[in-house]
Phi, psi and omega in degrees: 000339181303135178087355180260118179273126178266158184303331184263356184303311183297319179298318180289326175295318177296326176294324175297324176296322177296321177297320178297320177298319177297324177298314179297317179297333178275000176099003179258175175296150187278073177230141180211153180223151179231139171248127180235148177281182185294346177262001180088012177278129181288127179260318183215151171234151179210126172275166170302140190247022182307308182290312184293338180260022174071034178085019179285111182290347177267005184276057178287150185304313184291326178290316178297319179297317179298321178295313179298317181295320180296332177277331187268333188227152177280164186296325179298319178293315182297334179299336179263005182262164178229137173259129176251131181232154182283350178207160177297130180300146178288172182297329181291320190296312178297320181295316180290323180294320178298322179294341180279339185294000000 
């Protein structure tokens, strides 16, 4: 699937930007993530979580979303999902997310 643009990819990426704007409006850094199933249906949204997580500097939107998704869905289902983020995840986020699986 890599390299194949689906009709809804751009719309979902823009929705991740909207989540990032809400994060900034709430006083956090402007980062947001969306998890969508294989049909492009939004399953979860996540703002940056520094404030909501009690000042946790590792509470990046994509890491929090991966943790929530790992608790809510099984791995076979998640294999068909896509995470859209408002910025490229930092080096910590993929490593920590993999550790959550």
